[in-house]
N, C-alpha and C positions, 0 to 999 in steps of 0.2 A: 339388402346389406351394400350392396353398390349403391343407390338410393341414399340411402342414409350416412356412407359416409361422402358423399358427395357434397350434403346439407351439414354435414360438420365442419367440412374442408370451407365452405365461404362464408360459416358461419364469421361475424366481425369477432375481432379479439377483444380480451378484460379491457375494461378500460380503467387505471391505474387511481382514477382518483386524485390526480394531481393537482385541479382545479379546488375539489375541495378543499384537499388541506393546505391548497393556499390560503384562503378565503379564511379558516380556522386559525391559522398562523398573524394572519394580520388584524382580525378583532383581539385576539390575546398579548400581540403587542402595541395593542392600542391601550389597551386595560393598564396592562403593566406600564406604562408609559412614563406615569405621575406620582410612580413611586418607588425610591429610593431600597434596594433588596438587600435583606434576612438577613443574608447568609451571603459570604461571598470566601468561593475556595480556588488556590491554585492545585492544580496536578499534573505531577510528570505522564504524559501520553508517550513520547519516547526517550530512551534517555540518551539519545548519538552518539552509540556502543557500535566501533565495529560491526556493516551491517543492518544497523536498528536507526531507525529512526529520529532526527533530533525533533523533539517536538511539547511544547510547553500547554494543560487549556487549561483557561479560566470560564471557571463556572458558576452562576449565579441561579437564584431560585428561577431566575426570566428570564437567560438570555447564553450563550457563549460564545466565548474565544478561542482562536491559536494563535500560538506566538510559535511561526517557521511551522511548514509543516513537509517534512521526509518524508521519504519513496517508503513505502511503508505502513503512512499512520492511519491509514482507512484502513485495514487489515487489524492492529490492534485496536484502534475504536471499535469494531467490533465486537473482538473479541470480549474488550470489559465493561462492552454497555456502555460507552461515554458518547453519548446520543449528539449526533451530527446535527442532527431536526431542527436545532435553535441557534446553529450557528448561519452570523449574517455576519464578520469583519476575521478576517486573516493577515495581520502582521507577519510581515518579513524583515530577516535583517538585513540579506542580502540575494545580491542573485544567483545562488549557486543554489548546485543538485544536492546538495546535504539541506536546503533549505526550504524548495520547490517543488522537488520530486514527485513530491504525494500529489501537489496542488490536481492533476488532469482524476485523478482515482476519485478525489474525496469531491471536489466536484460533481463529475456523474454520480455519484452517493448522494449529496445532497441535491440534487435537480430532482430524483428518483421519489424522494420524499415530501418534496412540494415547494424547497425553499427557491422562493419567486428571484432575489435578487442576493448579490455575494460582493462584500467594499474589499479592496487589497490594499494596506496600508504598507508602504516599503518608499526604496527608492525610486527615482523616475525613471518608468520605463519596465517595471516589473511585471504585469499585466499583459506583457508579448507572449508570454510563455504561452497562452494560450492561444495568440497569432499563428506562432512559432508553429504549437501542437493541434493545430484547427483541423483538417483532413483523418485523424483520427483519434482527437477527443470533440466530439457533437455537442455543441448546449445550447440543444432548441428551449426549452423553459428556464435556464438560467439565465438573468442577466452579470455581466461581469463590470466589477464600477471601482471606481481606481480613486482613492481619497487623495486631494491635494498634501503632499504631506513635505513643508518646509520649517525654518523652525520660527515664522511666524504664523503658520497656524499650530490647531489641535484639534481632537476631535474629541465629542464631549455625546456623554447619553446616559439614561437616567443609571447607569450602575456605575460607572467610572471617567475618569478625561484622561487624554494622552495626551504627553507631551512630544515631539517626536526632538529626533535629537540627528542631525542627518553628520555624520562623517564622510571625509571625501579625500580624494588622495590628484591634487592638482592635476594635470596633464601628463599623467603617469602611461605611458603605452604599454600594453601586452608583452612581451616578447613573440614574435613568429613562429607557431607550435603549428599550425596547420601544414601538416605532410600529405593527407589523403592522397591514396593512387586509385585512379579508376584502369577499368578495362581501355582499353585499348580503343574497343567498338563502343566503350561507352561511351555515348554524345546528348545524355541528358542533361541539361541546365538545370541549376542549383535550383531552379525560380521558378521548372516550372512541376506543376504537377495539382489540376484543379480535380478530380477523383472524386464522386463521393464513397467513401468504401462501406458504410453504413448505407447507400440504400437498398439492399435488397430486405431490409428488417421492416420498409416501410410498404415497395414494391414488390415482394415474396421472389419467390425464384425468375430467371431473364435466361434468356440463352445468348450463345457466349457473343455470336454475331449481331444482338442488336447493341444500340446505342448507348452507352454509358452515359448516368446519368453526372453532371460535374456540375461542380459547389461553386458559387459567386464568387471571386473575389475580394476580400474585407476591403473597404476603404481606405486601413490604417494597417499598413504592410510595413516588418521591420525592413523592408529592402528600401525605404526611404527615410531609413529615421535615422541620425546617428546614433542608436542607445548601446551603452558600455555599461553593461551593470557592474565587470569588477572595478571603476570608479567609485564608487561608494556605496558605504553601506547606513542602516538607516535605525539607531537604535530610542531606546524608548522608555520612557520616564509614565506609571502608569500609579493614578491614585485614586481610590476609592471613593465614593460619589459619597457625603456625609448624608448621614440619617437622623431624623429627627426624633429627638429624644421622647421618653412615654407621657403623659399628659398626667400630672402628682392630682389628687383630686382633693391632698389634704393642704397642700397650697391654695388650690382653686376655690376650696372652701372659707382659707383666710382672705382671701382677698375676693372673696364677696359673690361667686357663680352660683346661681344657682343651677339644680340639675337642668337638663334641658340643651336645647339647639345650641345656647352658646359655647358650648363645650366642646363639641365636633368643630365649631368652628378653632378655638382656642389649640384642641390636637391638631386641627390641618395648618398650623402654623398660620393663625389670623390674629391682629390684634382685637379687642372687643372695645364698647362702649357698655357699661353697667347704667340705669336705670335712672339712677342718682350721677350719673356724670362722668362718676371714675372710670377712669381706664385701665382695663390690667393687657399686661404686653403678653403676649405669648411663652416671648424667653423666657421670662419669671414665675412664668408657673408648670416647664417642663423639664425631665429631669434631663442631664449631660446624652448624646443623641453615642458617645462612645466614640472614638478611632479612627480615623480614617487615613487606611494606611498606605505609601507611596511604595512598588520597586521597580526595579530598573530592568531592563532587558536590553545587556549588552554583547555585540559578537563586535571581535576583532581581530577578522580570518588573517593578517601577516601583517610581519613587521613595516609596511609601509603608512600604516594607516595608525601606529602611535605615534608618530608625532597632532597626530588629530585629537587620538585619544588623549591625549596629555595634558593640551593646551584648551578643551573645550571649554568652553565658562558657564556650561547648561548643569554639567555636573553641581558645581560646587554647589546650586542652593540644597541637592539632599546630602552631602558631606561632610566634616565637621566644621566645613564653615556655613553650615546653615542658620540662621538670625533666630531659629526654636524649633526645640527637638520636636514638634510635630513634622518638619520637614525632613529632618534626618532619614533615609530611606534605609524602608523597615527589612529590606529583602534584595539581592543583586544576581541576576539571572545572567550565566554569563555563559553563552554556544562561541564561548572562543577557544581554538583549537588548544592542547596543553602546553608547546611547547614555547607559546605563545605567554599564556600564563607563568610564565614563567622568564620572561623577560624580566629585567631590571627593573621597563622602564613601569607596565604594565603591572610589575607586585610595588610600584612605589604609588601608582594611584588606583590602586588598593587599601592601600595607608592611610589616605587620605576618609574614608570610610571610615564612621564611630563605629566603636566597639558592641553598642549595640544590633548593627545592620549582619544580618544575615546572607550568605554565601552559596549561591546552587549552581553546580557545572551539570552541562549539559555537552559534552564530546567528547572524541574518541578514545578516550579514560578512561573512559563509564564500562562496562561489561554484562548490565544488564538488557537484554535481546528485548524481555519485554511479554514471551509467547510463553506458558504454562501449557496452553493444551495441544499442540503442535509435541511436547513430553509425552502427556498425559496418553496421546494417541501410541506414540514410540514405542512406548515402554507395556504398552497394550498388543504391538503387533509383534514385541521384539521376545515374547511368550510363543511362536509359532516358528519362528526359524530367525534366528539370534545375525547369522552375515545377511540374508535379504533384508532387516530390517533391523539394520546395524541403530545403540542407541547416539543419541546426539550428545556432541561437545561445546556445546555451548555453555559457558559459564554466569557466575552471575548475577544469581538468587540468593535469597534469604539466608538460606542453610549449605551451602555453599561454599569456595573459599574464591574470596575476590581481589583483586586488585585496587588498590583505590591512587587518586591525582595524590603529590607529593609534590612539595614543589619549594623546601627548605625547613629550618628549624622552626620556625615564629609563626606556621602557617597548620592548625590541626588541622587535622582531616577528617571526617566523620560520615562510615562507609553507610550510613541508615540504617543499621541495626543496633544502637543504641536508641536510648529514647529522649534527644537534645529537649531543652526547655531554651525559652524567651529570654532567661537572664540574663542582667550586663555583668560583663567579665569585668576584671577591675584590673588583666593587664591591657596595655596597652600594646597595639597590631598584632594582637592575638588572634584569631578566627577563626571559627568554624567550617573548612570547606564538605561540604554536603555533597556526598558523587551522586548524583540524579538516576533513579531505578522506576522504571513504572508503578504508576498509580503512589508515589512519593507524594503528600500535600499538604500542605502550608494554608490553615483557616487565618486569612484576613478579617472575615468576618463572621461569627464572634470571633477575635484574636483567643487564639490558644495555642499549646503548645506543638510544635512541628508533630504531621503526624506520620508515623511509616507504619502502624498495624493493621494497614492492607496491602506492604508489600509484599511479592509473590516469590511461594515456593514451591522446591517440586514434589511431589509426594511418590515414589517410585514402589512401595509398598501398599500405600491405600489404590495403586495405578489396577497395581497386580491382582491385590484380593479382591476389587471388582469385575475382573474378567472369571477371577478364580471360582469365584461364588455365583454364575450364572448356571443356571440347570443343565444339564447336560453338556457345558463345554471341556470338565478334567475327561471327560470319557470321550469325547472330541477329539482333544491332544493328545491323549493317548495310542489315536489308534495316527494320528497327523506323523505322528513320531516314531511307530513302526514305518509308515510309509518311507518316512524318509531317509529312516537309519541305511535302507536299501542302496542309496546313494555313496558311492566313495567320496569322500572329501579330498583326500587325496589328489584323484586325476584332474581337477578341475585347474583350468590357465587362468589365473586373475585378470588375461585382459586376452580381449574387452570388457569392458565392463561398465554399464546403462546404470549412473543416478539420478533417478526423478524427483525433480525439484520442484514440480509443479504440474498438480496435473487435472488442475480444475479449469471452467470457461468462465468468461467474461472478467467475472470479479474476485478476488481472495477471500475464503474467506478461513476460521481457526484451523481448519483438517486439510483443506488443498486448497493451494496456492496457486499464480495463475501460470501459463504454458512456457515448462525447461526441461530439459534432460541435459544431462551429463556425459559425455561418451571418451571416456578414458581406452586410448585406443593403445598408449602404451607406457610406459613407466613414466617415459619426459612428453608425453604426448595428447593433448585432450582439445575436443571440440563443445561447442554446445549448441544444439535444437533448438528454436529459441529462448525466448529469455526476458520474463510478462515483468509486472513490476514487484521486485521484493525478489529478485536469483540472488545477486551476489549476499543477499541476509539467509537466506536460504542453503546458499553457500560455505557464509562462516557458521551457520549451524553444526552443517553436518559436517566439517573436516575443525572447527575450530578455530576460535580469533588468532593459537598463534601457526596454522598450518595452511590459512590462508594466501599469505604472500607466493606460497611455494606452489598453491592449485593453481589464481590465475598466471604465475608463470612457465604452467606448462601448456596452458590455452592458445591452442595451433587459431583456430577459425571459430567464428558465429555463426549459424544458420539465422536467419530469420525467413519464416514461411510464406505470410505476407503479412501487412501494415495495419493488422486490428493490433488496440492498444496493448490487448492483455498479451501479447507475443514479442513488443520487441521496446515496451518503455522502460523494462530495467537495463538497457543496454547503457545507458549513461553511467550509469553506476561502472558497470563493467571497465567500460572504455577509463574511463579515469584509475579503478585499481591499476589497471594495468600502465599508467602512463607513468605510476608509483615505482614502478619496478625499475632496479636498473641496467636490467640486461640486455632492454634495447629489443629487444625482435618483435619483431614486425606481426599486425592481427591481422587475419585477411575477415570481412565481413564477405558472407554470400546473402545475398536479399535483393528486392526487389527495387530495383535500380531510382525507386520514386520514393525513395528512406532519404537520397541525397538531401530533399531540399533540407528538411528538418533537423537534419543535423551539422550541414551548413548554418544555419540561422541561430543556430544555439550554439555554437562553436564560434560565429561571428559575432554574439552581440549578450551570450553569456559569460563561456569560458569554453577552456583550451579541452577536446576531447577529441580531437580527429588526426592526434598527434600518432607514426609509422600506422595508422591503418592504411589497405589496400580492399579497395568494394570489388569485387566483382557482381554483376548482377547475375539473377537467378535465373536469364533470360537468357543469356549469352549460356548457359548450357541444357536449354533443353534438346530432350532423343534424341526428338525428329528436326533440329535445326543448328544444330550446336554453333558455337560460333565463337570459342574462346583460342587466339592463336595459340602456338607447341611451346611457346617459351610456357607466356600464363599459363597453361595446362600442367606445364613440369614442373613451374612453382608450386602449384596445389597438389599434386600428386605428392611430391616430396617434403613440404608442411606436412600432409597428415597420411602419410605412407599408402594414400590408394590407389589404385588401377585404372578408376573410374568412377566420375562424381556426375551424374545425370540431372535434369530437375525434369516435370511436367506440369501444364496447367493442372488445377483442379477446377474442383465445379463450386467455388464459394466466392467470397467478393471479387473487384479486380486486383489483378496481377497475386493471384493468390496457389502458391507452388505445391508437391508436394517431390520428394525425393528422393536417390537410391546413391548408399553410398559400399560401394564394390574395394575388399582394401589385394592389399598385394598379396596377403595368407589366404585370400580366397572366398571370404566370410563375407557378405552383403547382407546391407541394412535397409530398411524401406520406412519412411516416417511421413506418414501422409499430409499433415499440419490438417488444418479443417476443412474442411471438405465434406458434398455430397458422394455415394457411392460413386468412383472416378474409372472410368475403362483405363482410358489411359497410365492411370497410376498402377492397373492390374497389370498394364503393357509393362511397366518399368521396373517394375515389383517383383518379377517371373524369377520362380523361384530362391525368391528371401530366406536366409535364415531365420530373419526377425525381421515382421514387422509391426510397427507401432503405429495404433491407428485409431483415431478420436473416434468416439462414441459415445456424443450429448446426449441423447435423448434417448429412454428406456423405448422397447416397440412400439408399444401403444400410441407415443408422442409422432408417428412418424410422419402427421401432416405439421406440425407445429415444426419438427424435424427439417422437413422441404420447404416449409417460407424461410430456416433461419437458415440454408442452404447447409446442413451439416446431417449423421451420420449416429444411427439408431446403433445398438447393440448388434443387432445379429445382420446387418446392413455393414457393418465392419468386419465380421464373423467372415461375411460370403467373405469380400473381399479377398481375404488373405486366403480363401481357399479358393477363389480363383487365380492368382496370382502365384498356388501351390507355394506359400509360406509355408517353412518348418512349424515357426514359433507366430504369434498375435500378442501383442502387448492392447491392451484399449486405454485406453486414454482421454484428456478431456472432458469429463463432468459436468454434466449439471451442476452448479452449484445445490439441485435442489437433494441432490444425491451427494452431499457431506460428507460418508461412509460409507458404506458401499451405494453403487446401480442396484437398481429392480434391476432383475433379469428373471424373469416369465419362466418355470422349469416346473416339469414334478417332480415335489421332494423326493430325494432320495437318486435322484436321477438327474443330476446336474449335469455329466458328462455328455448327457445327450444333445442340449443344448451347445454346452457352450465348451464342448470337445474337451481333449484330452491333451491340447496344445493352444490356449489360448488362459490370456493372465492376466489377472486387473492391478494395473500402477494404484500404487499410493506414494503419495510425498515421501522420498527421502529412501526411496526403498533400493537396495542395490542389486543387482541382477548381470551374473556373469551367463555368457553362451552355455553351462555345464549347468544355470539355475532355473533355464526355461524349462524342464522335463516336471521342475517340484511346483509351478505355479500353478499346477489347474486341483494341484491335491490341499490348497489352501482352504477352496472357498466354501466345504463346509466348516471349519474352522471356522472364520469370516460372518457366516449369515446367521450362527450363535454369536459370536461375538459382538454384531451389533443387530441383534436381534427385534432390538429396539425400533432403532431407525425404517429397517425394514418393516417391523408389523407398522410402523408411522407410515410408512409409502402404501404398503397396500392398502390402509383405509383412503387416504387422499386417492390413489387409483380408483378404490372404489366406488368415492366419492363422486368424482368427475364422471365417472362412468354413469352414470347415475342421472348427475344435472345434462349431461350433454344429451341423454336420449329421452331427457323430459323436456327441454326446448324442441329436440329433432321433433317429438310427436307434435308439442307446441304449431311449431314452422307448418307441417303438413298439413296439421285440425285448418290454421288460417287458410293458406293453398286449397284445400280441397273448398271454401268456405267465400274465398274472389271467386275463382272458377264457377259457382254453384252461382 
């Protein structure tokens, strides 16, 4: 067995066939480049609601385009099967996080499916988001290109033609907002950090003493450029390319054209000469090709851009001053904030458009967050234990109450539940304002009515029935209810409680977001453990838009365990939300000090995020090398009501940490972050009331876990037992376990494997200390609830085992033949 395991470990990883995908993609692109697409549609991907991305998806039967790419775009695209494999161009109106926060995640996703290059269109310097994130967003097979976007240039392919309309604020300096405070012992210069945080994924595990692999510094660096992205906005006028009309055979016969190759030439747009010398023009024997509508994509982020918008002459050809009706804008997409849309100057600008022009709004006044999958699984889990799995509080579905945009008496608001048509209104200055919702679709070719047939709905009864109709579930549910009835809820203390916001690894899927845990310490204090992409959106879903300001206001600290993107890319959204509050409380950031270059570059060149932020490096809190000054430690303890916070290096990428939190009331929580089994974590976590430990892989994938420096389920449980933790909650599951991790145990004997102190984390799970004894009771019901997924995992495991055994036998046979 040991020989077989050694052979399996040495076997090369599977090829992802990225090269083959790229070659196929190139061939299809060359084939389609000769034709204008037959169908062209606009679809809302993200509505821009609080916590939701704002993004518009343009797709044809040949290609895909994105207009803005807010944080969380890739998760919605994955859930709703909006394929990004044909994506080649992303258009960005301004370098704010609302528009670019999803770019790193989308870039990593399309790289994995073989996209060779992506072109960014937007304000000068927009591509520098990838320079700023280059340490934790590693693009090895994807080339980032930028278009030269000026008034004199344009973009054109076989599907669309785009005219750039830049708006700028000349010489306007941003008010100084950087007020980052660092621990006195933090001596890291903001420009330093050449560590490759993903070297282990190529090189395998390494000893801590070995030299770390470094990345070379890019030739173009933000430090050497005067990039100030808040000074420019890029608007776009997008026209659908004309499509040749169909050949009219009656006209061809009348012109004397005989059946044969001449018809093909006429169809291709060529003029021909008949045997008798007569010239037949293609235009004379083809039918009209139909309209080629134009839509505008506009953002006016604040009042300082209103004069530029108001006087920009490039808009006039699409407004009522157009020289012909074909130039009138068919649609204007507004990424403009609601308060600016209410401004008289903006309304006057809108009044210049024809009454036939439609207006689609994608901003924070919308309510659709775009995901029904999170509600489906939450309703199912809620049937097990309503407090541990509370129902979510985000509105915005077509069968829910909705809040609509309203900006005066002369603007008609359409919430998307009606079925608007394209008929022209007879009322001057009377416009239908369509509040964007995910899946709202506008057909540009063929041009038909606005389409809201696919708008999202939540169906609670349907979700519940799906579970109750599973064989054996109702019986198991009754057993669970009986077991839970032994616990007296009146004795439960509300604080502390933990809300798991992200329990998946690497990339988000529709059931599990990336890492984040909110710890509510008391009625008015909380902290976050990690904050992967979409963490702010998860908070909005869990607590509701009306409560989110209060939730953010209670936040006293954010802890980042290490600098992999799935653990901290959501930080900017949280910092921006915090800055909007009026209370002015400072926020403590506990993180590897190497996070500073990224935050400083973003703050300096994109937008302010560091106001009232204090950085305390994780390395200053090492249990075996504590460096915090008395004053700094006192501030930290006071902010979080802690008696002690300690960290330790763990076995993952460079500068990866585990942490223990010991409260003044005596309880202790240990959080592993990402790591292989770590003895130092056992040491600092001794006698914890709760250990939250990553369990990325199932036990049979121990070699893969070792290569990627993660833990298996049994390894995580063993660490908890070694440190004598009272309870263990497993999290950070590989996305192959979207619903339930695979745990091999004897039927009906789960407790022997898991123990009666082990629970499995789910997104939007809320637990108090008094709920911890209940968690192991949930597992039998969970296995039945997700039995289809469990059976699929078992089938995959069996196929994997058979494949490995077959390959191992081939290798042994080959070695024997070579030795003989």
